[in-house]
N, C-alpha and C positions, 0 to 999 in steps of 0.2 A: 471547312464547311462554308458554303456560299452564304452571303448575307441574305440572299433572296430565297434560299431553300431552308425552311425550318426543319428541325430534327424530326418533328412529328407533324403530319398533316392528314387530318381526317376530313373527308369531303362527303357530306350527306350519306354517311354510312349507316346501314341498318343490318341487323342480324336477327333472324327468327328461327325458332326450332319448331317446325310444324306451325301450330297456331300460337305458340308462346313467343313473345317478343323479347329479345335480349337487349338490343339497343335500337332506337328508332330515329333515323334521320339526324344523326349527330355530326356536326361540323366543328372542328377546332384546329388551331395551329399552336404548337408549343415549341419554344426554342430558348434555351439558356435559363439558368436559375432553377429554383424548385417550384413545382406546381403540385398542389394538393388536389386529389380527386376524391370528392366527398359524396356520400350517399348511403342510405340505409342498406341492409342486406336485401339483395334482389333488385337493386337500382340499376345494375348494368356495369358496375365497375370491373368485375371479373371478365365479362364478355368483351369489354373494351380492351383490357390488357391482353386477352387471348388473340384478339384481332391484331394488336400491335406486334405480338410475338409470332404471328404467322401460324398459330395453332387453329385458328378459324378463318374461313374466307367470308368476306362480307356478302350478305344476300343481295345487297345493292350498294352503290356508292363505292368509295375507294379509301384505302389507307396507304400512306407513303411514309417511309423512314428515310430521311436524307434524300428525298425526291424519288425513291425507288419503291416499287411494289414488293413487299417482303414475301408475298405469297408465290410470286413467280421468280424472284431472285433473292437468294439468301445472303448476298454480299453485305447488306447493311448490318447483319447481326455480328459482324466482326467489330462493330462500333457500339454494340449494345451489351449492357450488363443487366441481368434479370434476377430478382429475388422473389420467389413464389411463396405462397402461403404454406406449401408442403413442408412437413417436418422430417421428411426422409433424409437421413444422413448415415454415413458409415461410422457407427458409434465406436468401432474398434480402432479407427484411425485417429491420429493426432490432428490438431488443427493445421499444423504446418504440413503434414503429409497430404491432407485433404486439399488444401489450397494449392500446394505445389503440383499435385496431380492434375488439377484443372488447368494450371498454367502450362503444363506439358502438352495438354490437349490443344492448346492454342498455338503450339508449334515452337515453344521456347526450349532451349537446351536445359539440361538438368541444373546447371549452375545458374542460368538466367531465371529459371522457374523458382528455384529456392530463394534467390535474392529478392525476386518480385513478391513471392509469398510472404517473406519476412517483412517486407516494406508495407504491404497492405494490412497485415495483421497488426503491425505497430500502429498504423493509421487508425484502426478501429479499437485500439487500446487493449490488444490481447497478446502482446509480445512476451509478457511475463508468464503466460500459461500456454504458449503455442505448442509445447511438447506434451500437453495433457490430452488424454483421450476424449473424444467428443461426447462419449456416453456419460462422462462425468461433468459435463458443462451444464450450467443453468440455462433456462429458456432465453434469457437476455444475451448470454454469451454465445449461444448457438445462432441467434439472429445476427450477431456481429460477425460470426464466421461466414454466414451466408452472404453478408454484404461484402466481406473481404474477397470471397470467391468471385463475386460479381464484378469486382474492381480489378481483378488480377491482370487483365489484358488492357487496362487503361481505357475503358470505353468512353465515348462522348455522350451517350444516352444511358441513364440508369433508371430502371423501372422497378419499383418496390411495392409489392402487394401486401398490404397490412403488416408492415415490418414491426410495429409496436404492439401487436395483439398478444396478450398474455404475459407481457414483460412487467417486471416490478418497476417502481418509480425510478430507482437509480439506473437501471438498464435503459429505461425510456429516455432519460435525460442524456445518457451517453450516446445512444443511437441518434437522437435529435441533433446533437452537436455534430456528429459525423455527417449527417444529411445536409445541415446548413453549410458546413465546410465544403462539401462537394459543390453545392450551388455557388458558393463564393469563388470557386476555382473556374467557373464558366461552364461547368458541365450542365447538361439538361437532365434534371431529376424529376421523375413523376412518382408520387407516393399516394397510395390509396388509404383511406380510413373511413370509418363511420362515426368518428368522434371529432367534433368540431374543435374542441380545446387542443387536441394533439396537433392538428394542422395549423392552428393559429400560432402555436409556439415555434413553428418551423418556417412558415412562409405566408406571404400576403396574397399570392396568386392562386386562385382556386377555380376548380371546375366542379359544379354540383350536378349530379345525375339523380333522376327520380323516375321510377317506372320506365327505365330505358331511354328517357328523353334528357336532353341537355337543358337544365333548368336555369343555370346561371354560369357565367364565365367572366372572370375579371378579378378586381382587387377586393379582397375580403373586407377591408375597412370601408370601402365605398358601399358594399352590400350591407355591412353592419350599420352604417349611418342610416340607411333606410329602415333597418330592423329596429333601431333605437326609437323610432317615431311611433311604434305601435305599443300597446299596453304591456308593461313589464312588472314583474314582481321581484322584490328583494326580500329574502328570508333571513331574519336575525334570530340567533339563539341567545337569550339573555336572562338575567335574574329577575327583571321587573318589566315584562312586556307592556303593561298598561301605562306605566309612567313614561316609558320611552315613546309609546304611541302618541301620548299627549304632547310630547315635544316635537314630533315629526309632522303632525297633522296640520300645523300652521305654516309649514314650509311650502313654497311655490311649486316645486316639482312633484309634490305628493298630493294625489287626489283621493286616496283612501287607505285605510289600514284594516287588518284582519288578524284574528288570533286562531291560527289553524290547530294548534295543540298547546298544551301547557309548556311554558318556557319558550314559546316561539312568537315572533311578531312578523307579519307579512306587510311590507310597504308596497303600495301600488302607485305606479308612475307612468307617464307618457314620455318622459325624457330620462332615459337610464343614465346617461353621462352626467347630467345635472344632479340627479339624485345621489349618485356615488360621490360627487364633489362635495355635497353637504354632509355626508355620512359622518366623517371624523369629528367635525365641529359639534354636531347635534349629540352624538354619543358622548363625547367628553363633557359637554355642558350639562347633560342629563345626569351624569354621575352613575349611569347604569353599567353593569359589568356585562359586556358582550363577548361571547366565546366563539361565535362563528357567524360568518356572513356568506350567504349563498345566493346564486342567481338561477332559480329553477327554469327560467325561460331562455337562458343563455346556452342553448345547445342546438344540435343539428335538427332535431325534430321541430323546434320552434321556428328555426330559420326556414325549413321546408314548408311549414304551414303558412308562413307569411308569404313566401315566394309564389306558392300556388293559390294564394288568395283565401286560405282557410282562416277560421277563427283562431285567435291565440289562446 
């Protein structure tokens, strides 16, 4: 791959369906490592992925994979692995049979296909159950099989559409580890999600879509640094909220407290990082038993509100 040609180049691309806008004037370049595409449902994530996969043609603008228009030339797809949201699988097949069959479709011999399938199933942590029928797999295991099938031809670009949706915590952790490893290998990985915390555990490079428009592109921590400067809440579950509030109210980062319900204390701050820095000391000094600490504003909805200039 040329240093000057990114794996993905979207240039002022728009797609509309009649009067409904899928994406509107989106431009971005992605090459190497893991990039998270964030946005609520209807933001344009699926439309963007369909454009990348050649399932839709841009109404205007262009999409290039490795410098080539995939709508007119399918050659780039030999270098692309794709995991869709679709749950359709052949439940009567084993994971090994399923992935081996896909490898055969990529032109490998039976021996090559079997060896490659075993390799990618081991990579996603399924080698011990590779001979089990897919119909007996959990949601998380099925997602890992889908990732294995997308990797079987050793692609340079991997596109994952909501791969963590519906997975239990253990499965999510396993899939996140696989995605991070792919990025560290120099692959270009694009993963969509509507959950900020998921993407934050995988990568710092993000694209945020909202109502079909590109709202932000860049380093998540840099965007978060801006987010930290607007009002935030920290919600504590504890045995004596009023006593704990009296300890917090004199601290510099705290400008207010509230008791939203019994056993809860809400701390209000304009400096989230500074507030979290003092939390352990104040809690210990107060002698209060705290069972949970939550950040109600630390989510995609709050980030979107801030970026589009809404109230927090």
